[in-house]
N, C-alpha and C positions, 0 to 999 in steps of 0.2 A: 140671199139668194149667195150669199159670200159662203155659206156652208155647204153649196152644193156639193164639190172635189172632197171635201169632208167626209160629208156621206156616202158616194158614190163609192173612195177611198176603203171605206167596211164595208157598203152591202158586194162590191167585188171581188173583198178579202173572205167572203161568208160563202162566195161564187164558186169561188177556187177549193177551199173547204172541202164543198159539196162534190166536187167534182175529186175531190183527192178521195173518196170516200170514206164519207164523217160521219163514225156513229151516230146511232137516232136517237139513244138517250142518255139520260143524264149519267146515267151509270158507267152503260162503257165511256161513256169520253173522258171518263176517270180513268182509265185503262192504257196501257203502252201501247204505242199500234202495233196492230199484230202484221205488219208486212212496210216497208219504207216509203208507202204510194196511201198510208194513212192518215189522217189531221187529227193533230187533238188540240183544244185551248187550255192553254195554259193557267189561262185564269179559275178552270174546272179542278185542279190539282189541287192536292196537299202538298207538303214539300216531300214527301218523303216518295213520293208519285211522281211529282217532277223530278228528285232527284236521278230519278231513273230513266229518263227520259231524256233528259238533258245532255245528251251523248257527243261527242265529235261527230257521230256522221249526222247527226238529224238538221238540216236546214229548217231555221226557223224566221217565219215570215210578221216584218210588220208593216200593218197601214198606216200614210201618214196623208192624211187631208190639209183642209185649209186652217183649222183651228190648230193644227200643232207647226207651223210654217210664218216664214215674214208676213201674216197679215196682222197690219196694225204694227203694235212696238216690238213684235218678234224677229232680231233683226238676222243675216246672213251667218253671221259668230255664232248667233245661235243654238241658229238652226244647225249646225254645222256638230258645235258642241252636243244639242242633245242627242243624235242620233247616236253621236260617238261613245258619248254616256249609256243611253239605253242600250247599244249592242256589246259595250266592254262588260258591262255589270249581266250580263246573260251570259258571255263569253268567259266568262272566271267559272264557271258552275260546268265547260264544258265544249259547246257548241262553238263551230269555225266559219261556217257559213251562212250569211245572213242574207234575207232579202225585204226590199224596202220596196210595197207598193205605195207608188208614188203617182198620186191624182196631178201633178201641178207642174209647169214649165222654169218657173220661178226656185225650184226646188232645185234642179238640178246642176248646180252650181258648186251648193253645200253637199248633195248627195255624192259628188264626186271627189269635193276634197277632204268630205270622211272618210271614205273609200279606201284614200290616198294615207292617211293616218292611219286604217287599223289592218290594210297593210301591212305596216311596220312590226303590228303585233304577229302576226300571220292567220288575222281574220279574216275571209275573204266578203263583201257586200257588193251585193248588186241590186239594182234599182228595176220600177218600169219608166220605159224614155219615152213619153211622151210626143218630144221631139222628132224621133224615127213616123218617118211617113207612114200613116195605117192604108193601106187598098181600101177599106170597106169607109171609112170615115170622108175619102177624093170621091169614092163612085157616091153618097145617098148624101155630101154638104151642097147646101143651095145657095151658103150668103157666106158674109164670113163673120168674123168674131174671135172671141175664145174664150169669153165668160157669161156662165148663164145660157149662152147661147144656141142655135139650133141644136148639136151637135149633144152637150151637155144637158138639157130639158131634155130631147130626147132617150138619152142613159138614163133618164129620174123617173121620166113616163113608161118605161120598161119595169125598171130595179122596183120600185117604191110611187104608182099614182097617184097615190093616196096624199101625199102630200105635196103635190103639183096645184098650183092654181096658175090655171092657163088662163083664166080670162083676168090674169092680169099683166099676159104676155103681150108684148109690145115690139115693133121695130127700136133700136138704139142702137145706129152703128155708127157713131160719131169721126171722126179724124181720129189716128193715132197719134201720138205724141207721147214724149216721152214721159216719165213719170206714172203717179198711179193714177186709177179711178178719182174721179171727181165730183161733186152734183154741183159746182160750182162755176158757170160757161167762161169764168173768165181765172180760173186755177190754176195750175202747174199739173199735166197729163191729160189723160184723155176723157172729157167730158162726158157722165153719165149719168142722164135723171132718176133712168130707171136702176140700176146699179150693176142691169149685165151690158151685154158691147156685143152686138149679133142681132138677129134675129130667130128670137124662140118660138115668134108662130107659126114657125114653120116647123117643129119639132111634132115626131110623132112615135106610138107605139113601135112601130114597125122597125122602122131607124134605128131605132133605140138596144133594140132586141140584139142588128144587125152589129151593132158598133163594141155593144156588151160581150158579144158572144166571141167576136174577135178579138178584145182583148182578156178573155180568160185562157182561150189557146194561149195570145203571147206567153200570159203571166206563169203559165204552166208549162211552158217551152223553155223560158228563160228557168224557172227551178231547177227542171234537167237537169239542162244545159250545168246550174250551179250544182247540183250534187253531185256532178260525174267531173266539175272543173280540181286541176291541181290546186293543194294552197299555197298562199305568195310566203318565200323563205324569207 
């Protein structure tokens, strides 16, 4: 269950790229974009093709999911440093604007710190902020929780229903306590015997469609705003 936000991040990223008139063949994807709204997968380019694409005018989009943040031994300082190192490495070749598709809440602090640090280098970093209230989520949510709950499970039912095991869904909404999730009822943090915190039994594909479409709209607007924003001095 703890991989949900990682999968959501990657698949939201792919949906964003589709909305950016993503080339339909592998041969086309290796070419430079025909206009500023066309996306390219860096991993599909040779070094000389990448050299032509990584210009100061490009916006680089990076998905950040559960396996790349402070789950388990990966702490705040490591997360912040990892983001800074990734961005600086790519910025070395030209781009100055970066957008992180962030699907977590605990990642907001290290991302804010990374943005401040990168700003000293004249690099502009922005990211999806899940703390901002989404009117669609407010409309469809019927229960509390934040982890593999009604909302995340609904999104997965829309994006990748083949990997969702609804027969295992059960309401698991114990009292919120400071600390991580724990399967030990006497442990520190939120007691969660299922690994979820919320009520995934209320999840539906239709809720997921509304939520994903809302997120994609937000991401696209963020990227367009970033494209037009002035760089830090």
